[in-house]
SESE-971962 format. One line per field, with one value per residue (C-alpha): residue number from 1; residue in one letter; y, x, z. Coordinates in Angstrom, 2 decimals, always signed. Layout:
<atoms>
zati = NUM, ... $
dodo = A, ... $
v = Y, ... $
u = X, ... $
w = Z, ... $
</atoms>
This chain:
<atoms>
zati = 1, 2, 3, 4, 5, 6, 7, 8, 9, 10, 11, 12, 13, 14, 15, 16, 17, 18, 19, 20, 21, 22, 23, 24, 25, 26, 27, 28, 29, 30, 31, 32, 33, 34, 35, 36, 37, 38, 39, 40, 41, 42, 43, 44, 45, 46, 47, 48, 49, 50, 51, 52, 53, 54, 55, 56, 57, 58, 59, 60, 61, 62, 63, 64, 65, 66, 67, 68, 69, 70, 71, 72, 73, 74, 75, 76, 77, 78, 79, 80, 81, 82, 83, 84, 85, 86, 87, 88, 89, 90, 91, 92, 93, 94, 95, 96, 97, 98, 99, 100, 101, 102, 103, 104, 105, 106, 107, 108, 109, 110, 111, 112, 113, 114, 115, 116, 117, 118, 119, 120, 121, 122, 123, 124, 125, 126, 127, 128, 129, 130, 131, 132, 133, 134, 135, 136, 137, 138, 139, 140, 141, 142, 143, 144, 145, 146, 147, 148, 149, 150, 151, 152, 153, 154, 155, 156, 157, 158, 159, 160, 161, 162, 163, 164, 165, 166, 167, 168, 169, 170, 171, 172, 173, 174, 175, 176, 177, 178, 179, 180, 181, 182, 183, 184, 185, 186, 187, 188, 189, 190, 191, 192, 193, 194, 195, 196, 197, 198, 199, 200, 201, 202, 203, 204, 205, 206, 207, 208, 209, 210, 211, 212, 213, 214, 215, 216, 217, 218, 219, 220, 221, 222, 223, 224, 225, 226, 227, 228, 229, 230, 231, 232, 233, 234, 235, 236, 237, 238, 239, 240, 241, 242, 243, 244, 245, 246, 247, 248, 249, 250, 251, 252, 253, 254, 255, 256, 257, 258, 259, 260, 261, 262, 263, 264, 265, 266, 267, 268, 269, 270, 271, 272, 273, 274, 275, 276, 277, 278, 279, 280, 281, 282, 283, 284, 285, 286, 287, 288, 289, 290, 291, 292, 293, 294, 295, 296, 297, 298, 299, 300, 301, 302, 303, 304, 305, 306, 307, 308, 309, 310, 311, 312, 313, 314, 315, 316, 317, 318, 319, 320, 321, 322, 323, 324 $
dodo = M, Q, F, L, S, T, Y, Q, Q, L, L, E, V, L, F, R, S, P, N, Q, G, K, A, P, Q, G, L, Y, A, P, I, D, Y, L, L, S, L, G, G, K, R, L, R, P, V, L, V, L, M, A, C, E, A, F, G, E, D, P, K, K, A, L, N, A, A, A, A, V, E, V, F, H, N, F, T, L, M, H, D, D, I, M, D, R, A, D, V, R, R, G, Q, Q, T, V, H, Q, K, W, N, L, N, T, A, I, L, S, G, D, A, M, L, V, Q, A, Y, T, Y, L, N, A, Y, P, S, A, L, F, T, A, L, T, Q, L, L, S, K, T, A, L, E, V, C, E, G, Q, Q, Y, D, V, D, F, E, A, Q, S, D, V, H, I, S, D, Y, L, E, M, I, R, L, K, T, A, V, L, V, G, C, A, M, E, M, G, A, L, I, G, G, A, S, T, A, E, A, K, L, M, Y, R, F, G, E, Q, L, G, I, A, F, Q, L, Q, D, D, Y, L, D, T, F, G, D, A, T, T, F, G, K, R, I, G, G, D, I, V, E, N, K, K, T, I, L, V, H, L, A, R, Q, Q, G, T, V, E, Q, Q, E, K, L, T, Q, L, L, S, T, T, P, Q, D, E, E, R, K, I, A, A, V, S, T, L, F, K, T, T, K, A, D, E, A, T, L, A, E, V, A, H, Y, T, Q, H, A, F, A, V, L, D, E, V, S, L, P, P, T, H, K, N, R, F, K, D, F, G, A, W, L, M, K, R, T, K $
v = +0.24, +2.74, +5.38, +4.11, +4.71, +8.83, +9.07, +7.39, +9.36, +12.83, +11.04, +10.50, +13.41, +14.93, +12.30, +12.96, +14.16, +16.49, +18.01, +17.85, +21.19, +21.37, +21.05, +19.23, +16.83, +14.05, +14.80, +15.14, +12.36, +9.39, +10.86, +11.42, +7.84, +5.80, +8.00, +7.06, +3.38, +3.90, +1.77, +1.03, +4.68, +3.48, +5.62, +9.08, +7.39, +7.07, +10.84, +11.76, +9.40, +10.40, +14.19, +13.72, +11.38, +13.99, +16.73, +18.48, +18.22, +15.46, +18.04, +20.07, +16.98, +16.68, +18.02, +16.00, +13.34, +14.01, +14.65, +11.05, +9.55, +11.51, +10.01, +6.82, +6.65, +8.10, +4.94, +2.40, +4.00, +3.82, +0.58, -0.74, +0.47, -1.45, -4.18, -4.60, -5.27, -5.20, -4.94, -2.37, -2.17, -4.49, -2.00, -1.78, -0.01, +3.30, +2.63, +0.10, +2.12, +5.09, +5.00, +4.69, +8.19, +9.00, +7.52, +8.06, +12.28, +11.98, +9.99, +12.83, +15.10, +13.38, +13.73, +17.61, +17.51, +15.37, +18.18, +21.09, +19.86, +21.15, +24.65, +25.10, +24.59, +26.98, +27.83, +25.64, +22.99, +22.78, +22.50, +19.63, +17.94, +18.56, +17.25, +14.26, +13.63, +14.01, +11.89, +8.94, +9.39, +9.13, +6.04, +4.11, +4.80, +2.93, -0.05, -0.05, -0.51, -3.29, -5.06, -4.86, -5.71, -8.89, -10.41, -10.88, -12.16, -15.81, -14.86, -12.61, -12.84, -12.44, -9.41, -7.74, -8.40, -7.24, -4.09, -3.77, -3.73, -1.19, +1.08, +0.15, +0.34, +0.53, +3.80, +5.44, +4.39, +5.51, +9.01, +9.46, +8.51, +11.06, +13.85, +13.28, +13.44, +16.60, +18.53, +17.14, +18.59, +16.30, +16.60, +15.57, +12.68, +11.54, +12.03, +9.94, +7.15, +7.35, +6.90, +3.57, +2.51, +2.84, +1.67, -1.99, -1.84, -1.14, -4.32, -6.24, -4.83, -5.86, -9.36, -9.88, -8.70, -11.36, -13.53, -12.69, -12.43, -16.22, -17.06, -14.52, -14.42, -13.00, -11.19, -9.08, -8.76, -6.29, -8.08, -11.11, -14.09, -15.49, -12.52, -12.46, -16.13, -15.21, -12.54, -14.67, -12.53, -13.65, -12.59, -13.74, -16.84, -17.76, -17.36, -19.20, -21.96, -22.09, -21.91, -24.82, -27.22, -29.96, -30.13, -31.41, -29.12, -26.09, -27.17, -27.78, -24.02, -22.43, -24.66, -23.10, -19.39, -19.17, -20.49, -18.66, -21.18, -20.91, -22.47, -19.88, -21.08, -24.69, -22.57, -20.66, -23.96, -25.91, -23.03, -22.56, -26.09, -25.62, -22.77, -25.06, -28.15, -26.40, -24.54, -20.60, -19.70, -20.48, -19.20, -16.08, -15.77, -15.60, -13.13, -10.79, -11.43, -10.76, -6.98, -6.47, -6.91, -4.90, -2.07, -2.35, -2.33, +0.73, +2.37, +1.64, +3.93, +6.89, +9.10, +8.86, +8.26, +4.52, +5.61, +6.15, +3.79, +1.31, +2.56, +2.12, -1.15, -2.35, -0.89, -3.10, -6.16, -5.70, -5.00, -8.65, -10.29, -8.42, -10.67, -7.41 $
u = +0.25, +2.32, -0.52, +0.48, +4.10, +3.21, +1.27, +4.33, +7.03, +4.90, +4.74, +8.19, +9.26, +6.60, +7.65, +11.94, +12.77, +10.09, +11.23, +15.22, +16.78, +14.01, +15.01, +14.99, +16.45, +14.88, +11.42, +11.81, +14.30, +12.17, +9.44, +11.56, +13.24, +9.51, +8.35, +11.92, +10.93, +8.18, +5.56, +2.74, +1.58, -1.93, -3.84, -2.23, -2.26, -6.03, -6.28, -4.45, -6.51, -9.99, -9.26, -8.11, -10.92, -13.00, -11.28, -8.76, -4.86, -3.93, -1.26, -3.84, -4.78, -1.03, -1.64, -4.38, -2.37, +0.49, -2.39, -3.47, -0.36, +1.52, -1.63, -1.29, +2.19, +1.53, -1.18, +1.63, +4.30, +1.61, +0.40, +4.22, +4.66, +1.40, +2.32, +5.96, +6.52, +10.62, +10.44, +8.43, +8.97, +11.70, +13.73, +13.83, +10.61, +10.89, +10.80, +13.31, +15.95, +15.20, +13.11, +9.82, +9.76, +10.64, +8.28, +5.32, +6.24, +7.06, +3.86, +2.09, +3.82, +2.83, -0.81, -0.13, +1.47, -1.30, -3.70, -1.46, -1.22, -4.69, -4.21, -3.50, -7.02, -10.04, -12.28, -15.09, -12.95, -10.50, -13.32, -15.02, -11.60, -10.63, -14.24, -13.76, -9.93, -10.93, -14.11, -11.72, -9.33, -11.49, -13.20, -9.15, -8.81, -11.90, -11.09, -7.70, -9.34, -11.58, -8.72, -6.72, -10.28, -10.87, -7.02, -8.73, -12.04, -13.22, -16.73, -15.17, -18.07, -16.86, -19.52, -17.84, -14.33, -15.11, -16.52, -13.37, -11.15, -13.87, -13.00, -8.94, -8.23, -11.05, -12.50, -9.38, -9.14, -12.47, -11.56, -8.86, -11.34, -13.71, -11.19, -9.62, -12.96, -13.90, -10.83, -11.78, -14.90, -17.05, -20.83, -21.39, -23.21, -20.66, -17.85, -19.80, -19.96, -16.05, -15.92, -17.94, -15.96, -13.08, -14.16, -15.08, -12.10, -9.96, -11.96, -10.43, -6.90, -7.31, -8.64, -5.77, -3.07, -4.38, -3.67, -0.45, +0.63, +0.13, +1.27, +2.87, +6.41, +9.12, +10.82, +8.56, +5.72, +7.89, +6.87, +7.42, +5.03, +2.97, +2.79, -0.58, -0.51, +2.32, -0.04, -2.84, -4.80, -8.09, -7.76, -10.59, -8.25, -9.06, -12.98, -12.90, -11.28, -13.71, -16.94, -15.69, -13.19, -14.46, -15.01, -11.73, -9.78, -11.75, -10.59, -7.18, -6.75, -8.46, -5.65, -2.79, -4.33, -4.61, -1.03, +2.61, +4.74, +8.98, +8.44, +7.08, +7.59, +6.39, +3.07, +2.91, +3.36, +1.07, -1.84, -0.86, -1.46, -5.01, -5.65, -5.04, -6.67, -10.31, -9.78, -10.11, -7.20, -9.10, -12.25, -9.96, -9.43, -12.85, -13.53, -10.96, -12.73, -16.50, -15.40, -13.93, -16.47, -18.61, -16.38, -16.40, -20.65, -20.86, -18.35, -20.28, -22.89, -20.23, -20.59, -16.94, -15.63, -15.32, -11.35, -10.90, -13.72, -10.97, -8.11, -9.77, -10.98, -7.40, -6.40, -8.26, -7.41, -3.74, -4.66, -6.64, -3.47, -0.74, +2.01, +2.96 $
w = -0.31, -1.54, -0.04, +4.02, +3.28, +2.18, +5.37, +7.65, +5.93, +7.21, +10.49, +10.63, +10.36, +12.66, +15.60, +14.53, +18.20, +18.89, +21.96, +21.01, +23.37, +25.73, +29.13, +31.66, +29.62, +32.02, +31.26, +27.63, +26.57, +27.73, +25.41, +22.31, +23.05, +23.15, +19.94, +18.08, +18.83, +15.65, +15.59, +12.67, +13.48, +12.53, +14.26, +13.12, +9.83, +10.14, +11.06, +7.78, +5.59, +7.09, +6.37, +3.16, +2.43, +2.72, +0.58, +2.64, +2.46, +5.00, +6.15, +7.66, +10.22, +11.22, +14.54, +15.31, +14.18, +16.39, +19.47, +18.81, +18.40, +21.71, +23.51, +22.55, +23.85, +26.64, +27.74, +26.46, +29.18, +32.02, +30.57, +30.73, +34.25, +35.39, +34.00, +34.51, +31.31, +29.96, +26.25, +24.00, +20.65, +20.82, +23.24, +26.93, +28.34, +29.59, +33.24, +32.92, +30.89, +33.14, +36.53, +37.36, +38.74, +35.15, +33.22, +35.70, +34.92, +31.71, +30.42, +32.48, +30.04, +26.77, +28.01, +28.46, +25.10, +23.11, +24.25, +23.03, +19.98, +19.39, +19.65, +16.18, +15.09, +15.11, +18.01, +16.85, +15.54, +18.62, +21.00, +19.08, +18.67, +22.50, +23.68, +21.57, +22.84, +26.64, +26.07, +24.62, +27.14, +30.14, +28.26, +28.01, +31.46, +32.38, +29.87, +31.75, +34.97, +34.08, +32.34, +35.59, +37.74, +35.18, +36.33, +39.88, +38.70, +37.65, +36.25, +33.29, +30.54, +26.81, +26.54, +29.56, +27.80, +24.18, +25.96, +27.81, +24.72, +22.99, +25.68, +26.11, +22.40, +19.82, +21.00, +20.03, +16.68, +15.92, +17.46, +14.97, +12.09, +13.53, +14.14, +10.45, +9.10, +11.38, +10.07, +6.35, +6.56, +7.22, +8.53, +12.05, +10.98, +8.42, +11.28, +13.70, +11.00, +10.70, +14.36, +14.28, +11.62, +12.97, +16.35, +14.89, +13.55, +16.42, +17.86, +15.05, +15.47, +19.35, +18.67, +16.18, +18.35, +21.35, +18.97, +17.67, +21.65, +21.53, +17.87, +16.61, +15.69, +18.31, +15.64, +14.46, +16.91, +19.13, +22.89, +24.41, +23.15, +25.88, +27.89, +28.12, +29.43, +31.80, +33.64, +33.41, +31.16, +30.08, +26.48, +23.67, +22.96, +26.96, +26.70, +23.36, +24.79, +27.38, +24.96, +22.67, +25.18, +27.22, +30.83, +31.28, +28.95, +30.79, +34.09, +32.92, +31.57, +34.84, +36.75, +34.07, +34.51, +38.47, +38.63, +38.76, +37.89, +37.63, +34.44, +32.52, +28.71, +30.05, +31.01, +27.67, +25.79, +27.61, +27.40, +23.88, +23.08, +24.91, +22.78, +19.86, +20.79, +21.27, +18.26, +19.88, +17.40, +14.52, +16.34, +17.35, +13.67, +12.30, +15.09, +13.48, +10.41, +11.36, +13.32, +10.13, +7.82, +10.41, +10.17, +6.33, +6.33, +8.00, +5.81, +3.20, +4.66, +4.50, +1.44, +0.25, -3.38, -4.20, -4.14, -0.21, +0.40, -1.11, +0.70, +4.02, +3.23, +2.14, +5.04, +7.27, +5.30, +5.95, +9.90, +9.62, +8.27, +10.10, +12.00, +14.01 $
</atoms>
């Protein structure tokens, strides 16, 4: 997808040491470090795509794209602390490379910076964008709290899990789509449809991420394979394995996900095997396809030229098949 590379090149210039020369560097260097690790830049790309789809120069949406990406990375910096993660995008996490206090404070600064980027827009648009980001930010926090709560609960329903990932992950994808559409001149109704499209795509994205956490390639995924299993997270794979497994398989899975063994790799292997024997792996990929197709159905309701609709669909199909 050549168009994707064009957007990413615009963004890489934007995120090339944006805080260079600012003092104190103890605050700003960790921010530039995290942003320099790259990542897929999916959310800011979607801001630019949506803006251009509705007829405006995508460069007009660069500040909103920056706001979305900096906010996203702020959540990653704090998530890594909460998850005690050592690796992010194949490199040390900020709290490991520096220290815990630095990661907390630099993350706080990123949240402020995200809003500061939106100051570039006219008053009415600024109000709409900041209200949308504020609503989204609070929902992401709600999703993160549910994620924490669910680790200690044994009766989490699959619908609860899907709502958690909608809040924690998908709403920010929806936010990116709606921001770009608004900057591009879309009507409120069309912008809301773009939000729904992004939200459904975001759910598919997270379900694919759940799959890759267990069955991905460690050399491309950027995080430890099996991390969710080690942390006893009740991902979509766990829910589907319980739905489709025998009583014996369900009991074995519960036992494995309630222990903290010294040999983590053995636990990862045992749980992965259960995911395969219950066909939870196949069912997860089917769910990814389901939410992707639902996103496309929403997109069909939007009045956009076929060229731009096809771009979004190509992007969604690529997400569904990604390996990292």
